[in-house]
C-alpha positions as CSV (number, residue, x, y, z in Angstrom):
1,X,12.2,29.4,21.6
2,X,13.3,29.1,18.0
3,X,14.8,25.7,18.6
4,X,11.4,24.4,19.8
5,X,9.6,26.0,16.8
6,X,12.1,24.3,14.4
7,X,11.5,20.9,16.1
8,X,7.7,21.3,15.9
9,X,8.0,22.3,12.3
10,X,10.2,19.3,11.5
11,X,7.8,17.0,13.3
12,X,4.8,18.3,11.4
13,X,6.7,18.1,8.1
14,X,7.6,14.5,8.8
15,X,4.0,13.6,9.7
16,X,2.8,15.2,6.4
17,X,5.4,13.4,4.3
18,X,4.5,10.1,5.9
19,X,0.8,10.5,5.0
20,X,1.8,11.4,1.5
21,X,3.1,7.9,0.9
22,X,-0.3,6.2,1.2
23,X,-1.7,5.4,-2.2
24,X,-5.4,4.5,-2.6
25,X,-7.0,2.5,-5.4
26,X,-10.6,1.6,-6.2
27,X,-10.6,-2.1,-7.1
28,X,-14.1,-3.0,-8.3
29,X,-15.9,-1.3,-5.4
30,X,-13.2,-2.1,-2.8
31,X,-10.6,0.4,-1.5
32,X,-7.0,-0.9,-1.5
33,X,-4.3,1.1,0.2
34,X,-0.6,0.8,-0.2
35,X,1.2,2.4,2.7
36,X,4.9,2.8,1.7
37,X,6.1,3.9,5.1
38,X,4.3,1.2,7.1
39,X,5.0,-1.3,4.3
40,X,1.4,-2.6,4.2
41,X,-1.3,-3.3,1.7
42,X,-4.9,-3.0,3.2
43,X,-7.9,-4.5,1.5
44,X,-11.4,-5.4,2.8
45,X,-10.4,-5.5,6.5
46,X,-7.2,-7.4,5.9
47,X,-3.8,-5.9,6.4
48,X,-0.9,-7.5,4.6
49,X,2.4,-6.6,6.1
50,X,6.1,-6.6,5.1
51,X,5.3,-5.1,1.6
52,X,8.3,-5.2,-0.6
53,X,9.0,-4.5,-4.2
54,X,9.3,-7.5,-6.5
55,X,10.2,-8.0,-10.2
56,X,7.3,-7.7,-12.6
57,X,5.3,-4.5,-13.4
58,X,6.8,-1.0,-13.4
59,X,6.1,-1.0,-9.7
60,X,5.0,-4.3,-8.0
61,X,4.6,-4.9,-4.3
62,X,3.9,-8.2,-2.4
63,X,2.8,-8.4,1.2
64,X,1.7,-11.2,3.5
65,X,-1.3,-11.5,5.9
66,X,-1.1,-13.1,9.3
67,X,-2.9,-16.2,7.9
68,X,-0.2,-16.6,5.2
69,X,-2.2,-15.3,2.3
70,X,-0.5,-12.9,0.0
71,X,-1.5,-9.7,-1.8
72,X,0.3,-8.5,-4.9
73,X,-0.3,-5.0,-6.2
74,X,0.9,-4.3,-9.7
75,X,1.0,-0.7,-11.1
76,X,2.1,-0.8,-14.7
77,X,1.0,2.8,-15.4
78,X,0.1,5.8,-13.2
79,X,-3.5,5.6,-12.1
80,X,-4.1,1.9,-12.8
81,X,-3.3,-1.2,-10.8
82,X,-4.3,-4.8,-10.4
83,X,-4.6,-6.6,-7.1
84,X,-4.1,-10.4,-6.7
85,X,-5.0,-12.1,-3.5
86,X,-3.8,-15.7,-2.9
87,X,-5.2,-17.6,0.0
88,X,-4.8,-21.3,0.8
89,X,-7.4,-22.5,-1.7
90,X,-8.6,-19.3,-3.4
91,X,-7.4,-16.7,-5.8
92,X,-8.9,-13.3,-6.4
93,X,-7.9,-10.8,-9.2
94,X,-9.2,-7.2,-9.2
95,X,-8.6,-4.4,-11.7
96,X,-8.1,-1.0,-10.0
97,X,-8.1,2.7,-10.7
98,X,-6.5,5.4,-8.6
């Protein structure tokens, strides 16, 4: 019985830790989420996948949408970020707060 309770506790702890690695930002009225575990950036109904850290800010992540557009989230200080979306012919820059 103790083995089962240990496994359940570990499963719950793992699920809690996974949820703790989703960071939300308010970018000019839009919610942006960086999910470190799933390696995604979500914004306005778009999910950019394969998020990976790149050179630049203190912490900067780039991910790609299925249509080829990219999202770059830059966090130079805690609580602040900027989001850059690049689609085929358009670019969008948003300032964000956590």
